[in-house]
NULOLO-569064 format. One record per residue: residue number from 1; x, y, z of N, C-alpha, C, O in turn. Coordinates in steps of 0.2 Angstrom, whole numbers, always signed. Layout:
! NULOLO-569064
[NUM,[X,Y,Z],[X,Y,Z],[X,Y,Z],[X,Y,Z]]
...
END
This chain:
! NULOLO-569064
[1,[+191,-365,+344],[+193,-365,+349],[+191,-360,+354],[+194,-355,+353]]
[2,[+187,-362,+360],[+187,-357,+363],[+189,-356,+370],[+189,-350,+372]]
[3,[+192,-362,+374],[+197,-360,+378],[+200,-367,+378],[+198,-372,+375]]
[4,[+207,-367,+381],[+213,-371,+382],[+214,-372,+389],[+212,-367,+392]]
[5,[+217,-376,+391],[+220,-378,+398],[+217,-385,+401],[+215,-390,+398]]
[6,[+217,-383,+409],[+217,-390,+413],[+211,-390,+418],[+209,-385,+421]]
[7,[+208,-395,+418],[+202,-395,+425],[+204,-400,+430],[+207,-404,+429]]
[8,[+201,-399,+436],[+202,-405,+440],[+196,-410,+440],[+197,-416,+442]]
[9,[+190,-407,+437],[+185,-410,+435],[+181,-408,+432],[+180,-402,+434]]
[10,[+177,-410,+428],[+173,-409,+422],[+165,-404,+425],[+163,-399,+423]]
[11,[+163,-410,+429],[+156,-406,+431],[+160,-409,+440],[+164,-413,+441]]
[12,[+156,-404,+444],[+157,-395,+439],[+166,-394,+437],[+170,-398,+438]]
[13,[+165,-388,+435],[+170,-387,+429],[+174,-384,+435],[+171,-380,+439]]
[14,[+180,-387,+436],[+186,-384,+442],[+192,-382,+437],[+195,-386,+434]]
[15,[+194,-375,+438],[+199,-375,+431],[+206,-374,+437],[+205,-372,+443]]
[16,[+211,-376,+434],[+219,-376,+437],[+223,-374,+434],[+222,-376,+428]]
[17,[+229,-370,+436],[+233,-370,+432],[+231,-365,+425],[+227,-361,+426]]
[18,[+236,-365,+419],[+236,-360,+415],[+230,-362,+410],[+229,-368,+408]]
[19,[+225,-355,+408],[+219,-357,+405],[+218,-353,+400],[+218,-347,+401]]
[20,[+217,-355,+394],[+218,-348,+389],[+212,-348,+385],[+208,-352,+383]]
[21,[+210,-340,+384],[+202,-340,+383],[+204,-337,+376],[+209,-333,+376]]
[22,[+201,-339,+369],[+201,-336,+363],[+193,-331,+360],[+187,-333,+360]]
[23,[+196,-326,+358],[+190,-323,+354],[+187,-328,+347],[+191,-333,+346]]
[24,[+182,-327,+344],[+178,-331,+339],[+183,-333,+333],[+184,-338,+330]]
[25,[+188,-325,+330],[+192,-325,+326],[+199,-330,+327],[+203,-330,+322]]
[26,[+199,-332,+332],[+206,-336,+335],[+212,-333,+339],[+217,-336,+342]]
[27,[+210,-325,+338],[+214,-323,+343],[+214,-323,+351],[+208,-325,+354]]
[28,[+219,-322,+355],[+221,-324,+362],[+216,-318,+365],[+217,-312,+363]]
[29,[+211,-319,+369],[+208,-316,+373],[+211,-314,+380],[+212,-308,+382]]
[30,[+212,-322,+385],[+215,-319,+391],[+219,-326,+393],[+217,-332,+391]]
[31,[+223,-326,+397],[+228,-332,+400],[+228,-330,+407],[+230,-325,+410]]
[32,[+225,-335,+408],[+224,-334,+417],[+226,-340,+419],[+226,-346,+416]]
[33,[+228,-339,+427],[+231,-346,+431],[+227,-344,+435],[+226,-338,+437]]
[34,[+224,-350,+439],[+218,-352,+443],[+223,-358,+448],[+227,-362,+447]]
[35,[+219,-355,+453],[+221,-362,+459],[+214,-364,+461],[+210,-359,+463]]
[36,[+212,-372,+462],[+205,-374,+463],[+198,-368,+460],[+195,-365,+464]]
[37,[+199,-367,+454],[+196,-362,+453],[+193,-356,+454],[+188,-353,+453]]
[38,[+198,-354,+457],[+201,-346,+459],[+204,-344,+455],[+209,-347,+453]]
[39,[+204,-338,+450],[+208,-335,+446],[+211,-330,+452],[+209,-326,+456]]
[40,[+219,-333,+451],[+225,-330,+454],[+229,-324,+449],[+231,-320,+453]]
[41,[+229,-324,+445],[+233,-320,+440],[+229,-319,+431],[+227,-325,+428]]
[42,[+229,-315,+428],[+229,-315,+420],[+230,-311,+417],[+231,-306,+420]]
[43,[+231,-311,+411],[+233,-307,+407],[+228,-307,+402],[+227,-312,+399]]
[44,[+226,-302,+400],[+220,-300,+395],[+221,-295,+388],[+224,-290,+389]]
[45,[+220,-297,+383],[+220,-294,+375],[+214,-292,+372],[+209,-296,+372]]
[46,[+212,-285,+369],[+206,-284,+368],[+205,-286,+360],[+210,-288,+357]]
[47,[+199,-287,+357],[+201,-289,+350],[+204,-288,+345],[+205,-292,+340]]
[48,[+207,-281,+345],[+210,-280,+340],[+216,-279,+342],[+220,-275,+340]]
[49,[+220,-285,+348],[+227,-288,+350],[+230,-285,+354],[+234,-287,+357]]
[50,[+228,-277,+356],[+232,-273,+361],[+229,-276,+370],[+225,-280,+372]]
[51,[+235,-273,+372],[+235,-279,+379],[+230,-275,+383],[+229,-269,+380]]
[52,[+226,-276,+387],[+222,-275,+391],[+223,-276,+398],[+223,-282,+400]]
[53,[+224,-270,+402],[+226,-271,+408],[+220,-273,+414],[+216,-268,+414]]
[54,[+218,-278,+418],[+216,-279,+421],[+217,-282,+428],[+216,-288,+427]]
[55,[+218,-280,+433],[+220,-281,+438],[+215,-283,+445],[+217,-286,+451]]
[56,[+208,-282,+444],[+203,-282,+447],[+200,-289,+448],[+198,-292,+443]]
[57,[+201,-291,+455],[+199,-299,+455],[+190,-298,+458],[+189,-294,+462]]
[58,[+186,-303,+455],[+180,-305,+458],[+178,-309,+466],[+173,-308,+470]]
[59,[+185,-314,+465],[+185,-318,+471],[+191,-319,+474],[+196,-317,+471]]
[60,[+190,-322,+480],[+199,-320,+482],[+199,-325,+487],[+194,-328,+488]]
[61,[+203,-326,+490],[+204,-332,+497],[+202,-328,+503],[+197,-330,+508]]
[62,[+206,-321,+502],[+201,-318,+508],[+199,-312,+507],[+203,-308,+504]]
[63,[+193,-310,+507],[+189,-303,+506],[+192,-298,+509],[+196,-300,+513]]
[64,[+190,-291,+506],[+192,-287,+510],[+188,-286,+518],[+183,-289,+521]]
[65,[+191,-281,+521],[+188,-280,+529],[+190,-274,+532],[+196,-273,+533]]
[66,[+183,-270,+533],[+183,-263,+534],[+187,-263,+541],[+186,-268,+545]]
[67,[+191,-259,+543],[+194,-260,+550],[+192,-257,+555],[+193,-256,+560]]
[68,[+186,-252,+551],[+184,-247,+558],[+178,-253,+560],[+174,-252,+565]]
[69,[+178,-257,+556],[+169,-263,+558],[+164,-259,+553],[+165,-253,+552]]
[70,[+158,-265,+549],[+155,-264,+544],[+149,-261,+550],[+144,-261,+548]]
[71,[+149,-259,+555],[+143,-258,+558],[+144,-250,+558],[+139,-246,+558]]
[72,[+150,-248,+558],[+153,-241,+557],[+150,-237,+551],[+148,-231,+551]]
[73,[+152,-242,+546],[+152,-239,+539],[+143,-240,+537],[+141,-237,+532]]
[74,[+138,-244,+542],[+133,-243,+540],[+129,-237,+542],[+125,-233,+539]]
[75,[+131,-235,+551],[+132,-230,+552],[+132,-221,+549],[+129,-215,+549]]
[76,[+137,-223,+545],[+139,-217,+541],[+135,-217,+536],[+132,-212,+535]]
[77,[+133,-222,+532],[+127,-222,+528],[+121,-219,+530],[+119,-215,+526]]
[78,[+119,-221,+535],[+113,-217,+536],[+115,-211,+540],[+110,-207,+539]]
[79,[+120,-210,+543],[+121,-201,+542],[+122,-200,+538],[+123,-194,+539]]
[80,[+122,-201,+532],[+123,-196,+526],[+117,-197,+522],[+116,-194,+517]]
[81,[+112,-201,+523],[+105,-201,+521],[+102,-195,+526],[+100,-191,+522]]
[82,[+102,-193,+531],[+100,-190,+535],[+102,-181,+535],[+98,-176,+536]]
[83,[+108,-181,+533],[+112,-175,+532],[+109,-174,+525],[+104,-170,+525]]
[84,[+111,-176,+521],[+105,-176,+515],[+98,-174,+515],[+95,-171,+510]]
[85,[+95,-174,+519],[+89,-175,+522],[+84,-178,+515],[+81,-175,+511]]
[86,[+87,-184,+516],[+82,-189,+510],[+78,-193,+516],[+80,-196,+521]]
[87,[+70,-191,+511],[+64,-194,+516],[+64,-202,+514],[+64,-202,+508]]
[88,[+65,-207,+517],[+65,-214,+515],[+57,-217,+516],[+56,-223,+515]]
[89,[+53,-212,+519],[+47,-215,+519],[+43,-215,+514],[+41,-210,+511]]
[90,[+41,-222,+513],[+37,-224,+507],[+42,-227,+502],[+40,-230,+497]]
[91,[+49,-227,+502],[+54,-230,+499],[+53,-234,+501],[+50,-234,+506]]
[92,[+55,-241,+497],[+56,-249,+496],[+60,-250,+491],[+59,-248,+486]]
[93,[+66,-254,+492],[+67,-257,+486],[+75,-260,+489],[+77,-259,+495]]
[94,[+79,-263,+485],[+86,-265,+486],[+90,-261,+482],[+89,-259,+476]]
[95,[+97,-258,+486],[+101,-254,+482],[+108,-260,+481],[+108,-265,+484]]
[96,[+111,-258,+478],[+118,-263,+476],[+122,-256,+472],[+122,-254,+467]]
[97,[+127,-255,+479],[+134,-253,+477],[+139,-255,+476],[+142,-259,+480]]
[98,[+142,-254,+470],[+150,-257,+468],[+156,-254,+471],[+154,-249,+472]]
[99,[+161,-256,+472],[+166,-252,+470],[+174,-257,+472],[+173,-262,+475]]
[100,[+180,-254,+470],[+185,-257,+471],[+187,-257,+477],[+187,-251,+479]]
[101,[+189,-262,+483],[+196,-261,+487],[+202,-261,+484],[+203,-265,+480]]
[102,[+205,-257,+485],[+214,-257,+481],[+217,-260,+487],[+215,-259,+492]]
[103,[+223,-262,+485],[+228,-264,+488],[+231,-259,+492],[+235,-262,+495]]
[104,[+230,-254,+492],[+232,-249,+498],[+228,-248,+504],[+230,-245,+509]]
[105,[+220,-252,+504],[+217,-251,+507],[+213,-245,+506],[+212,-242,+511]]
[106,[+211,-242,+500],[+206,-236,+499],[+201,-240,+495],[+202,-246,+493]]
[107,[+197,-235,+494],[+189,-237,+490],[+190,-232,+485],[+191,-226,+485]]
[108,[+189,-236,+478],[+189,-231,+471],[+183,-236,+467],[+181,-241,+469]]
[109,[+182,-232,+462],[+177,-234,+455],[+172,-236,+460],[+172,-242,+461]]
[110,[+166,-231,+463],[+162,-232,+466],[+157,-232,+461],[+158,-228,+456]]
[111,[+151,-236,+461],[+147,-235,+454],[+141,-240,+457],[+142,-244,+461]]
[112,[+134,-237,+455],[+128,-240,+458],[+126,-247,+452],[+125,-246,+446]]
[113,[+127,-252,+454],[+125,-258,+451],[+119,-260,+448],[+117,-263,+443]]
[114,[+113,-257,+455],[+107,-259,+455],[+103,-253,+459],[+101,-254,+465]]
[115,[+102,-247,+455],[+96,-242,+460],[+90,-243,+461],[+87,-248,+460]]
[116,[+89,-238,+464],[+80,-236,+466],[+77,-230,+462],[+73,-230,+457]]
[117,[+82,-223,+464],[+80,-217,+459],[+85,-214,+461],[+88,-215,+465]]
[118,[+86,-209,+457],[+94,-205,+455],[+95,-201,+460],[+100,-199,+461]]
[119,[+88,-200,+465],[+91,-194,+471],[+96,-201,+477],[+102,-200,+479]]
[120,[+92,-206,+478],[+94,-208,+485],[+102,-214,+480],[+106,-216,+483]]
[121,[+100,-214,+474],[+107,-218,+471],[+115,-211,+474],[+120,-212,+478]]
[122,[+114,-206,+471],[+118,-203,+471],[+121,-203,+479],[+127,-205,+480]]
[123,[+117,-200,+485],[+119,-200,+490],[+121,-206,+493],[+125,-206,+498]]
[124,[+120,-211,+491],[+123,-218,+493],[+128,-218,+491],[+132,-221,+495]]
[125,[+132,-215,+483],[+139,-214,+481],[+142,-210,+483],[+148,-211,+483]]
[126,[+138,-205,+487],[+141,-198,+492],[+143,-203,+498],[+148,-201,+502]]
[127,[+141,-207,+500],[+142,-210,+506],[+148,-214,+507],[+153,-214,+511]]
[128,[+148,-217,+503],[+156,-222,+501],[+161,-217,+501],[+165,-217,+506]]
[129,[+161,-211,+494],[+167,-208,+493],[+168,-204,+499],[+173,-202,+500]]
[130,[+164,-203,+503],[+165,-199,+511],[+167,-203,+516],[+171,-201,+520]]
[131,[+165,-210,+516],[+168,-213,+523],[+174,-214,+524],[+177,-216,+519]]
[132,[+176,-213,+531],[+182,-211,+532],[+186,-219,+534],[+181,-224,+535]]
[133,[+192,-221,+536],[+195,-227,+537],[+197,-231,+532],[+196,-230,+526]]
[134,[+201,-236,+534],[+205,-240,+529],[+203,-248,+529],[+201,-252,+533]]
[135,[+206,-249,+524],[+203,-258,+523],[+208,-262,+523],[+213,-260,+520]]
[136,[+208,-270,+526],[+212,-274,+524],[+208,-275,+518],[+202,-275,+517]]
[137,[+216,-275,+512],[+214,-279,+506],[+211,-286,+505],[+210,-289,+511]]
[138,[+210,-288,+500],[+210,-295,+498],[+216,-297,+498],[+221,-293,+498]]
[139,[+216,-305,+497],[+222,-307,+498],[+223,-314,+492],[+218,-318,+493]]
[140,[+226,-315,+488],[+226,-322,+486],[+234,-324,+486],[+238,-321,+484]]
[141,[+235,-330,+488],[+240,-334,+489],[+244,-327,+493],[+248,-323,+490]]
[142,[+243,-327,+499],[+245,-321,+504],[+246,-313,+500],[+248,-308,+503]]
[143,[+245,-312,+492],[+247,-304,+490],[+243,-302,+492],[+239,-305,+496]]
[144,[+241,-294,+492],[+234,-290,+493],[+232,-289,+485],[+236,-286,+481]]
[145,[+228,-289,+483],[+225,-288,+476],[+218,-284,+477],[+214,-284,+482]]
[146,[+218,-279,+472],[+212,-275,+470],[+207,-280,+469],[+208,-286,+467]]
[147,[+201,-278,+473],[+194,-284,+474],[+188,-279,+474],[+186,-275,+478]]
[148,[+186,-281,+467],[+177,-278,+467],[+172,-279,+471],[+169,-284,+469]]
[149,[+170,-276,+476],[+166,-279,+482],[+158,-275,+479],[+157,-271,+475]]
[150,[+153,-279,+482],[+146,-277,+481],[+143,-276,+489],[+144,-279,+493]]
[151,[+141,-270,+489],[+137,-266,+496],[+130,-268,+494],[+128,-265,+489]]
[152,[+126,-272,+496],[+117,-272,+495],[+116,-269,+500],[+119,-270,+506]]
[153,[+111,-263,+499],[+109,-259,+504],[+101,-259,+503],[+99,-257,+498]]
[154,[+98,-263,+510],[+89,-264,+508],[+86,-257,+511],[+88,-256,+517]]
[155,[+82,-254,+507],[+76,-249,+512],[+71,-252,+512],[+69,-254,+507]]
[156,[+68,-253,+518],[+61,-257,+519],[+57,-247,+524],[+61,-243,+527]]
[157,[+50,-247,+522],[+45,-243,+526],[+42,-249,+528],[+40,-253,+525]]
[158,[+41,-247,+536],[+35,-251,+541],[+31,-247,+542],[+33,-243,+546]]
[159,[+25,-246,+541],[+19,-240,+542],[+15,-244,+547],[+11,-248,+545]]
[160,[+16,-244,+554],[+12,-246,+558],[+5,-242,+561],[+5,-236,+563]]
[161,[+0,-245,+560],[-10,-240,+561],[-11,-246,+565],[-12,-252,+563]]
[162,[-11,-243,+572],[-14,-249,+578],[-22,-246,+579],[-24,-240,+581]]
[163,[-26,-251,+577],[-32,-248,+581],[-34,-246,+587],[-37,-241,+589]]
[164,[-31,-251,+590],[-32,-252,+599],[-25,-257,+600],[-24,-262,+597]]
[165,[-22,-254,+606],[-15,-258,+607],[-17,-261,+616],[-20,-257,+620]]
[166,[-14,-266,+617],[-15,-268,+626],[-9,-270,+627],[-5,-273,+623]]
[167,[-9,-269,+633],[-1,-267,+637],[-4,-273,+644],[+0,-274,+648]]
END
């Protein structure tokens, strides 16, 4: 048995109520509570049977919001790249930073999920570590929860060369 529980439908699978997942050896892996396929609470165990505390959610009824506005966060990230004198000319790619927005409205556990180059990755992490302002935490059933948030950053360089220009 891999999983026991209840569903609203089988295709697509919509979990509701208590769902228990098992390891291949039959030991319980997790007991989770679902509401319309959204995880609202869980208890986890490691393969050796020790309880594993995991209170970070990846989906919620309302996602966290940066109280100063996402534009302000973007400005801070750009300013950090300029302060560290990172030359982005010729650099192109997508960088993804992950972090946990805590129930207290702070960012923790900042890490590179997808990187471009070590120097650029490091400055991006530094930008999030030094960002000021608070967050409104994610909510599930009206309760603040820790939420793993992804921040995609696209870096593009456009080099315009004109043979002539008409106005």
